[in-house]
C-alpha positions in Angstrom: 100.0 -66.5 80.0 98.9 -66.5 76.4 102.3 -66.5 74.2 100.7 -65.2 71.1 100.0 -61.8 72.7 103.1 -61.8 74.5 105.2 -59.4 71.8 102.1 -57.3 71.6 101.9 -56.8 75.2 106.0 -56.2 75.2 105.7 -53.7 72.6 102.9 -51.7 75.0 105.1 -52.0 78.1 108.1 -51.1 75.9 105.9 -47.7 74.7 105.1 -47.0 78.1 108.3 -47.4 79.7 109.7 -45.2 76.9 107.2 -42.6 77.1 107.8 -42.1 80.7 111.7 -41.9 80.5 111.3 -39.6 78.1 109.3 -37.3 79.7 111.8 -37.8 82.7 114.8 -36.8 80.9 113.2 -33.9 79.1 112.1 -32.4 82.4 115.9 -32.4 83.1 116.6 -29.8 80.4 115.4 -26.9 83.0 112.5 -25.5 80.6 109.4 -24.3 82.4 106.5 -26.3 81.5 104.2 -24.6 83.7 102.1 -21.3 83.1 101.3 -20.4 79.3 102.3 -23.0 76.8 105.6 -21.9 75.3 107.0 -23.7 72.5 110.5 -24.1 74.0 112.9 -27.1 73.3 111.9 -28.7 76.4 108.0 -28.7 75.4 108.9 -31.3 72.1 110.4 -34.1 74.1 107.5 -33.8 76.6 104.8 -34.3 74.0 106.5 -37.1 72.4 106.9 -38.9 75.7 103.1 -38.1 76.2 102.2 -39.4 72.7 104.0 -43.0 73.3 102.2 -43.3 76.7 98.9 -42.8 74.8 99.9 -45.2 72.0 100.8 -47.7 74.8 97.4 -47.5 76.6 95.7 -47.7 73.2 97.5 -50.9 72.4 96.8 -52.3 75.6 93.2 -51.4 75.5 93.0 -52.7 72.0 94.8 -56.0 73.1 91.9 -56.5 76.0 88.9 -55.6 73.4 90.0 -58.2 70.9 90.4 -60.8 73.5 93.9 -62.1 72.6 93.3 -62.1 68.6 96.7 -60.8 67.5 96.9 -60.1 64.0 94.8 -62.7 62.7 93.5 -60.8 60.0 96.9 -60.4 58.5 97.7 -64.1 59.1 101.0 -63.3 61.2 100.0 -64.4 64.6 102.9 -66.3 65.6 103.7 -65.8 69.2 107.4 -66.0 70.3 109.5 -67.3 67.6 107.0 -66.7 64.7 107.5 -65.0 61.4 106.3 -61.9 63.3 108.7 -61.8 65.8 111.5 -62.6 63.8 110.5 -59.7 61.8 110.1 -57.3 64.5 113.5 -58.1 65.8 115.5 -57.8 62.6 113.7 -54.3 62.3 114.8 -53.4 65.4 118.2 -54.5 64.8 118.5 -52.6 61.5 117.6 -49.6 63.1 120.4 -49.9 65.6 122.9 -50.7 62.8 121.5 -47.7 60.8 121.8 -45.2 64.3 125.3 -46.6 64.6 126.5 -46.0 61.0 124.4 -42.5 60.4 127.3 -40.3 61.9 129.6 -42.0 59.4 127.7 -42.4 56.4 125.5 -39.6 56.7 121.8 -38.9 56.4 121.4 -38.7 52.8 123.1 -42.0 51.8 122.0 -44.2 55.1 118.6 -43.2 55.0 117.6 -44.7 51.7 119.3 -47.9 52.4 117.8 -48.4 55.4 114.4 -48.2 54.0 115.5 -50.4 51.3 116.4 -52.7 54.0 113.1 -52.6 55.6 111.4 -53.4 52.5 113.7 -56.5 52.4 113.1 -57.5 55.8 109.2 -57.6 55.3 110.0 -59.2 52.1 108.4 -56.4 49.8 109.4 -56.2 46.4 112.0 -53.3 45.7 111.0 -51.5 42.9 112.8 -48.6 41.3 109.9 -46.3 41.6 110.1 -47.0 45.4 114.1 -46.5 45.7 113.4 -42.9 43.8 110.5 -42.0 45.9 112.7 -42.7 49.2 115.8 -40.8 47.5 113.2 -37.7 46.8 111.9 -38.0 50.4 115.2 -38.2 52.1 116.2 -35.0 50.0 113.1 -33.0 50.9 113.3 -33.8 54.8 116.9 -32.9 54.4 116.2 -29.5 52.7 113.2 -28.9 55.1 115.6 -29.5 58.3 118.6 -27.8 56.8 116.3 -24.6 55.2 113.4 -23.9 57.3 114.1 -25.7 60.8 117.4 -24.7 61.8 118.8 -28.6 62.4 121.7 -30.2 61.2 121.4 -33.5 60.2 124.5 -36.1 59.8 126.2 -35.6 56.6 129.0 -38.2 57.2 132.6 -38.3 56.1 131.9 -38.0 52.6 130.0 -34.7 52.5 132.4 -33.0 55.2 
């Protein structure tokens, strides 16, 4: 096995398995998916699962087409234990921490902090302009979910 392409193949496999699981569990909601397409709550997870499976297939095909050249253009080909793998693992860990703290801290506070942490993980300079952009994006998405879509995002203990 070529260890330099192992992380890419692992991500493709993870997308494929996740897509299949999302479709499997969303079909258990019991919403009808046959006949004319109706936009019910059960259709969105199925579409997400299909998208994940398509992205996994594209990733596999690109890996075969490039014949194992992993991120050569960006200079991040490191295989297992390289900078790319460490960065990917840190981003996943930060997403898990974000998900755990989201109910307590709330969407408005946790999301800009998570976005800044992603910039720090990928070693990008954190500029005030980006932080303002993040905060504005968070407020706009919160308002969109609150006003236009009847979806309640976590507010945390500070805004209850």
